[in-house]
N, C-alpha and C positions, 0 to 999 in steps of 0.2 A: 519740161523736159526731169527727168530724177537727177539725184546730183551722187558721182560714182562717191566707195567709201573713202575714197584717197579726198576727197573734196568737199565732204559734210560738214568739218570741223574743221576750225583752224590750225589743230596743232598737230603735226606729223607722226604719225603713229606705225609700229611695226611691230605684222605677228606672222605666226599660223592659222591656214584657215580650212575649210570646205568648201567647194565649191556646186555641190552636187550630190549625186544619193551612193557615189560610189564612198565618200567619208574620205575618200585622199586629202590626207594636209597638205600645201606647200606655202610659201611664203607671199604675203601679201600686207601692199600697204597699203593703210586706213590714217582714217584720222578720227582724233578725240575731240571733245569741248575746249575752251579755256579755262582756267582756273577760274572758279566764283569764289564769291565771299564764304561761302561755306565748304566750301569743297577739297580735298586733300588731294596731292599727285604726289605718288610712290612709282619709281622704280623697282619692278619686278625682280625679282631676286628666283625666287621656287614656286611653281603653281602644280599642286596636284590630277593629279587624273582621277575621272571619278567616272566611273560602270555609265554614269547621262551622260557623259559628257559621248560617249562611240554611240547612243541612241540615237540622241543628237547628229550628230556628222552626218547619219544613213538615214537621217530623218524617219529613225522605226517608230516612229510614236505621233507622224504626221505634220507636228507644227513647225516643221525649221525654213528658217532664209537665211537663204545663203547669199552672199556668201554668211560665214559662220564660223568668227573666232571662237573655241570651247573654252572651258577654267572657270571653274568656281570655286580654287580653294589659294587664290593667290597670297603670297607674303614679300614684303619689300619694304623700302627704304624710301622716303618722302624725302621730295626734291619741293615741293614747294605748295605753302597752304596759305586760304583766302582770309581774309583782311578781318574775318569775324569767326575765324576760328579758335576751336579754345581745349579740344581734348589732345592734340596733339602739336607737334614742331617738327621743323626740315632737324632732317638727319636722327626720326624715331622709327625701330623696326614696327608694323603694321600689318593686318590684314584685314584681307574681302574676303567675305563667302556666298551666297547662294548670293545674297539681295543686293541692291546699288539702289530702292524709291522704295518710298509706300507712301500713301495720301496724309501720312502719320493724324489723320483726326477721327476713323472710321473705331469702332469699343476694339477691335485687335488691335488695331493703333497703342492705343489708348492706353489699352492692357498691354506694353510688353511684347506683341505677337505679331509683328510686324511682317509674321513669314505668311498669316493667315489673309491680310490685308487684299479685299476685292482689286484694289488699284496693285497690287503687289510689283517691280520692277526687279526683274533678275538681272543677274552679272552681266548677261549675253544671251542673245537671240531673243530680244524681249524690244518691246515698244517703249521707248523713252518720252519723257514729257514734250518735247520739241517734236517726237513723231519719227525719229533716224530709231534704228534697231541697234540694239548693246553690243557689244563686243568683249570680249572675255578676257582671260588672262594669258594664251598660251602667246606673250604679247608683249615687250619688254615695258609698256608704261599700263599706268591705269589711274583716270581720276574718280573719283565719288564724291558724295556729298558725308560731311565731319559722319554724320551719325548713323551710319554704314559702313564703317572703318571702326576696325579692332584696334586698342594698345595690344603690341605682342610682347611677353611676362620675358623679361630677362633670362631668366635660365631656362627656356620652351625652343631646345633647337628651329632653327627656319625650317630647315627641310621635312624633316621624318613629322614635325608640328604641321607642316600645312595642312595633309588631310584631314584635322580637325576640324577645319571649319566646314566642310560636309559631312564627316564619317562620325568629328565628333562632337558635334550638336546633333547630328540626329539621332542618336543613344543614349543620349546626355539628358534634354530635353523630357523623353518619355519617361527616362523612370523617376526623373524628379517631380513632374507633372503629375505622373500615376500613383508616387509614395511609394516607388520601387526604391527606392536610393538608403534602405536603412538596415544599420546592420543586420546581421540573422536571415535578414528575408530572403526565402528559399526563388530562386529566380532561374529560368529556363534561357537561352540564347540559342535561338534555331540561327545557324549556319554558323562557317566561321572566313569568312571573307576579310573584303574591305572594312565591312557596316560591323563583324562579329565579332571581330578579333580586337577593336576598340572596346565595342560594350563591355568585354572581360574585363578588361585592364579597370575603365572606370565603375562595372559592378562590382569589383574585387575595393578595391577603393574606397568606395561606401561600406563595404563591409559586408556584401552579402557571399551566400551561397551558390555560387553558379555549378551549373548542369549547361552544358554544349551539344546542342541537337544537333545532330550531322549523318545525311546518308551516307559517309563515308568513314570505315573504320580507321583508313588510313590519317588522319587528322587527330587520334585519342592522344597521339604521345605530345602532340605538341600542344593540343590544348591543356594540356594537364602540366605537362612538367615544363612546358616555356612559359604561356601565357598564366597558366596559376588556377584553371578552373579546376575545382572542386569534385567533378562528376563527367561522368560522357555516356551518352544517347543514344544509339541508333537508329536512327527514326524507322529504318523498313525492316527494325527486329520487334516481331510482335511480342515477346515474350520480356524485350526491356522494358521494353511501353510498358506493361501490361505490372510491372512493378513496381515503377515508377506514376504509376497510376495516381489521381491525387495528391502531389507529394508536391506542387509548385505554388507558389502564392501570386506569382506574374511570369508569364513568357515576352519577350523580344524576340519577336520574327524580323529577322533584316535580308533573307529572301527573295529575291526579284524572280526568282525558275519556277515555272508551276507545281504547287506541291498542295498535297489537302491536309488542311487546318483543321480538319475532325478528330484526329487520331491527338492534337497536342491540347486539344481544349479539354480532354479526356485527361490529362499530365496533371491540371490544376483544379484546386483546393475549390472548395468552395466561396464565394464571389473573390475565384482569383481573376485575371487580366491576360489578357492574349492581345498585345498591340503589334499592328503590321506598319511595318518602317521599311520591306522588304517592294517591289512592285511588281509582282505578277500580271501577266500582259493578260490574261484571260480572267473574267469571270469566279471567282469562289463559289463554290456548291456548302452551304453549311444549314442544317438544319433545326428546327427552333430548339430540337430535344438537347439538344448537348451544351447549349445556350439557359434553357429554361431551369434542367436539374442542375441543379447548383450554384441559379444566382451569376451567368459568369458574362463576362463581359469584354464580347472581341471591339477593335477598337483602332485607330490608327492618328500617326504621326509625324509630320514632315517639317523638316528642319530645329529652329526655334527663334525667336528674335533677340534684336543682337543686347540685349541687357545681359541675359540667362547666355549668349555666345561669350560675352566677357567673362562670365562668370564661369563658365567652364573652360576657356581657356587659360585661369586661375587657376583654376581646379587640376589642374592637368599639368601645369607648371609646379605645383603643389607637389604634387604626388608621382613626383616624374613619367606623368605617361604622354607618351609619343606614340604614331604608324608605326609599323615596321612596312621600311620602304625599300623601295630599287630606285636610285637616282640618273637618272638618263638625260641624254644630251638632247636639244630640243630634234637634229635633226634621224634620233631614233624613233621619233613619236610613232610611226605608222605601221612600225613591228614591234613596237607595246602597243599597239589597236586590236593588232592580232594574234598579241598572248592572250591579252586579256578576254578576247571571245573567248580562247580556250582555259581560262583560268588559271592561265599561265607566271601570276606571279605570288607572291607572298612581302607586303598583300596592297599594296599601295604602288604602280609609278609617281619617280615626280620628277619633273623638268627644271633640271637646271637650265632657267631660263638667261642668270645673269651671267654666265658665263657659256654660255653656249646658247644665244640667241645674237645674232646680229647681223643689220639692215644691210641690206643688199645697194 
């Protein structure tokens, strides 16, 4: 007979979980493993709410295992370390992002790209090495191997910094990998949501000339005046698109709603790169001609490795880059999910776990 979440492991834990496809979150008692010799245990203080949390609690991707404790943008303070831990000590601030495990020996892992390991273990809803399912950051504590724990820069706020563990690395990694992190690069960023607004800040810190591409004219002022973008394009306006044809070295597409990508390919220069980091749920239609005529690249990118995640946090701290957040108590999380479905947040919810999650 399978053990209950509360009795799977020796250490009692508490969080908020969904137990069916309604996605309704409610308090849950579960358990976490003991602190191993290479493990770091920490008290969770803040956890960001990612749009993928919403997909997962409702099983919209068909892979959810209930009960599910979401959350993969965790920051907190170390309470215990294993005997062989070298990276951090008790009292340090740390973070955990989307990953808590990988094989550590494949080509991806050897190349500091654990995020592409076939045996990657995600922070929640993922089979762990002992066969149990991982639970995420909507909880009062976390334990993870030190390799998958990042040190938190001293001058980076915990609350508004938390979403960088997903939104930050998801946009930082492709900019670096595809050479779009150089001063003077002409970069388009599609979508001004949780990912897009962080991408604008990172790209500007790299010295890029940034154009925000959006379906909504209403986001123009925000993009230009608040976030510092250099220009703005309404993607539904053929005249605006025509005027910007062939002008960009690269485009980072952060939109998860279904949308046409062929007009975006037209905005690229010869050898331009269109990189998908959003996750539309329907296949894209991409004729060969727009790619062939201009030697253009259509690619994708998912989060980043641990070395790169640490590099991104240090870069963000140096340039005072954080997400724009609305900090909420844990008992507001179901309302937050409803608002997230309507895109009613500027631009990320962050749960104040440390002050509002109380064990029953």
